[in-house]
C-alpha positions in Angstrom: 0.0 0.0 0.0 1.3 3.5 -0.8 1.4 5.8 2.1 3.1 9.0 3.2 4.4 7.3 6.3 5.7 4.2 4.6 9.3 3.0 5.2 11.9 4.6 3.0 14.1 1.5 3.2 16.1 2.0 0.0 17.1 5.6 0.6 18.7 5.1 4.0 22.2 4.4 5.2 25.4 5.5 3.5 23.8 5.6 0.0 21.0 8.0 1.1 22.8 11.1 -0.1 23.6 9.6 -3.4 20.1 8.2 -4.1 19.0 11.2 -6.1 21.7 12.9 -8.1 20.0 16.3 -8.4 18.5 17.2 -5.0 15.4 19.3 -5.7 16.0 19.7 -9.4 12.9 20.6 -11.3 10.9 21.5 -8.3 10.0 24.9 -9.7 8.4 23.5 -12.9 5.2 21.5 -13.5 5.9 17.8 -14.4 3.2 15.8 -16.2 3.0 12.2 -15.2 1.3 9.0 -16.5 0.9 6.1 -14.0 1.0 2.5 -15.3 0.1 -0.2 -12.9 -2.2 -3.2 -13.3 -3.5 -3.0 -9.7 -6.4 -0.6 -9.6 -6.1 0.2 -5.9 -2.4 0.9 -6.1 -2.9 3.0 -9.3 -5.7 5.0 -7.9 -3.9 5.6 -4.6 -0.8 6.8 -6.4 -2.8 9.1 -8.6 -4.6 10.7 -5.7 -1.5 11.1 -3.5 0.9 12.2 -6.3 -1.6 14.8 -7.6 -1.3 16.4 -4.2 2.5 16.8 -4.4 4.0 20.2 -5.5 4.8 20.4 -9.2 3.1 17.1 -10.2 0.2 16.9 -12.7 -1.1 13.4 -13.2 -2.5 13.4 -16.7 -3.5 9.7 -17.1 -3.4 6.1 -16.0 -2.7 2.8 -17.8 -3.6 -0.7 -16.6 -1.0 -2.7 -18.7 2.0 -2.2 -20.9 0.1 -1.9 -24.1 -2.1 0.8 -22.7 0.9 2.5 -21.2 2.5 3.0 -24.6 -0.8 4.1 -26.2 -1.6 6.6 -23.5 1.9 7.9 -23.3 2.0 8.6 -27.1 -1.4 10.3 -26.8 -0.9 12.4 -23.7 2.9 13.0 -24.1 3.7 13.1 -20.3 7.1 14.2 -19.1 7.5 11.0 -17.1 5.8 7.5 -17.0 5.8 5.8 -13.6 6.0 2.2 -14.8 5.2 -1.0 -12.9 7.2 -3.9 -14.3 4.9 -6.8 -13.8 1.8 -6.1 -16.0 -0.4 -8.2 -18.3 -0.4 -8.0 -22.1 3.0 -6.3 -22.2 5.3 -5.9 -19.2 7.0 -2.7 -18.1 10.3 -3.8 -19.7 8.9 -4.1 -23.2 6.7 -1.1 -22.7 9.8 1.0 -21.7 11.8 -0.3 -24.6 9.0 0.5 -27.1 8.4 3.9 -25.7 12.0 4.9 -25.8 12.5 3.6 -29.4 9.4 5.5 -30.6 9.0 9.1 -31.9 11.4 11.9 -31.0 11.3 13.3 -27.4 9.9 10.2 -25.6 9.0 10.5 -21.9 11.4 9.5 -19.2 10.5 6.3 -17.4 10.7 5.6 -13.7 10.2 2.0 -12.7 8.1 1.4 -9.6 8.4 -2.0 -7.9 7.7 -3.9 -4.7 11.1 -5.6 -4.5 14.4 -3.9 -5.1 16.3 -7.2 -5.9 14.2 -7.9 -9.0 15.5 -9.0 -12.4 12.6 -7.2 -14.0 14.0 -3.9 -12.6 17.5 -4.5 -13.9 16.1 -5.4 -17.3 14.0 -2.2 -17.3 17.0 -0.1 -16.5 18.9 -1.9 -19.3 16.0 -1.0 -21.5 16.5 2.7 -20.8 14.5 3.5 -17.6 16.0 6.5 -15.8 15.7 4.9 -12.4 13.5 3.1 -10.0 11.6 3.6 -6.8 9.9 1.2 -4.3 6.2 1.2 -3.8 6.7 1.5 0.0 8.6 4.8 -0.3 6.9 7.8 1.1 4.9 9.6 -1.6 7.0 12.8 -1.4 10.1 10.8 -2.2 8.4 9.2 -5.2 7.3 12.6 -6.4 10.9 13.9 -5.9 12.2 11.1 -8.1 9.7 12.0 -10.8 10.7 15.7 -10.7 14.4 14.8 -10.8 14.0 12.5 -13.8 11.9 15.1 -15.6 14.6 17.6 -15.1 17.0 15.4 -17.0 18.9 13.9 -14.1 19.0 10.3 -12.9 18.1 8.5 -9.7 20.5 6.0 -8.4 20.6 3.8 -5.3 24.2 2.6 -5.7 24.2 -0.3 -3.3 20.9 -1.7 -4.4 21.7 -1.3 -8.1 25.1 -3.0 -7.5 23.5 -5.9 -5.8 20.9 -6.4 -8.5 23.3 -6.2 -11.4 26.1 -8.3 -9.9 23.7 -11.0 -9.0 23.3 -11.6 -12.8 25.9 -13.4 -14.9 28.6 -10.9 -15.9 29.6 -10.4 -19.5 32.9 -9.2 -20.7 34.3 -5.7 -21.5 35.3 -7.2 -24.8 31.6 -7.2 -25.7 31.9 -3.5 -26.0 35.0 -2.9 -28.2 33.4 0.3 -29.5 33.5 1.8 -26.0 37.2 2.7 -25.9 36.8 5.0 -22.9 39.7 7.3 -22.1 41.2 7.1 -18.6 39.3 10.2 -17.5 36.0 8.8 -18.9 36.5 5.6 -17.0 37.1 7.6 -13.8 33.9 9.6 -14.4 32.0 6.4 -15.0 33.2 4.9 -11.7 32.1 8.0 -9.9 28.7 7.9 -11.7 28.4 4.3 -10.4 28.6 5.7 -6.8 25.7 8.0 -7.5 27.8 11.2 -7.7 26.2 14.2 -9.3 28.1 16.3 -12.0 29.2 19.0 -9.5 30.5 16.2 -7.1 32.4 14.7 -10.0 33.8 18.0 -11.0 35.1 18.6 -7.5 36.5 15.1 -7.2 38.3 15.3 -10.5 39.2 19.0 -10.1 37.8 20.0 -13.5 35.0 22.3 -14.6 31.4 21.3 -14.6 31.3 21.8 -18.4 34.2 19.4 -18.7 32.3 16.8 -16.6 29.2 17.2 -18.8 31.3 16.6 -21.9 32.9 13.4 -20.3 29.4 12.1 -19.3 28.1 12.7 -22.8 31.0 10.9 -24.3 30.5 7.9 -21.9 26.8 7.6 -22.8 27.6 7.8 -26.5 30.4 5.3 -26.4 28.4 2.8 -24.3 25.2 3.3 -26.3 23.5 4.2 -23.1 20.1 5.9 -22.8 21.1 7.7 -19.6 23.4 7.6 -16.6 21.6 4.7 -14.9 21.8 2.7 -18.1 25.5 3.5 -18.4 26.1 2.2 -14.8 24.2 -1.0 -15.5 26.3 -1.6 -18.7 29.5 -0.9 -16.8 28.7 -3.5 -14.1 27.3 -6.1 -16.5 30.3 -6.0 -18.8 33.0 -5.6 -16.1 34.0 -2.1 -17.1 33.4 -1.2 -13.5 34.1 -4.0 -10.9 32.0 -3.6 -7.7 33.8 -3.5 -4.4 32.8 -6.2 -2.0 32.2 -4.9 1.5 31.7 -7.0 4.5 
């Protein structure tokens, strides 16, 4: 059940400050949102509660992946809040189809019950900008929507690392076209920890514009839809090796 007092389990601990890479980015503008979830009670609850959040305009709902694609192309929301386990077409295929469609597709935020879910990892690989848990407080879900609409990414580094590294790892040789420079690899590793562009600029002692150029080069070379997708690719191919902590 969605509730404003629900536990924010993912965004606690040492990764809390890195969970959202843009703070309150986009809070001053209106963000249009489509909610896709096959459970009517969850969908209705999300719509009611998110519509009460500052800067959020819920413009529609969808009960499955087919309807999500149709409604998104009709309503052209800034963001689709996408459940992954839906009938007719799941959230992974719906995300892939949306992002491969006409120019300027919506951003996708996956919403899920369980963080360690192969469906979530697959949706991120398909180009979703991030994910949130259904048990998060509604203001945090709204903030994630606003951040993604502003062009940033949401990362929960520890959880993402656990999800991706639980899957069979490929090889960096599978991406010969990447050919990242040393600086680009450094930027990618910092991205994998959830660092924002200003944080990376400070760490590398370069300008913010230089970081933006490096991030753009990383996304292009990896063929990534966004920062989150780049981090998934980096882990899955071994370009970034996660540190094991006890």
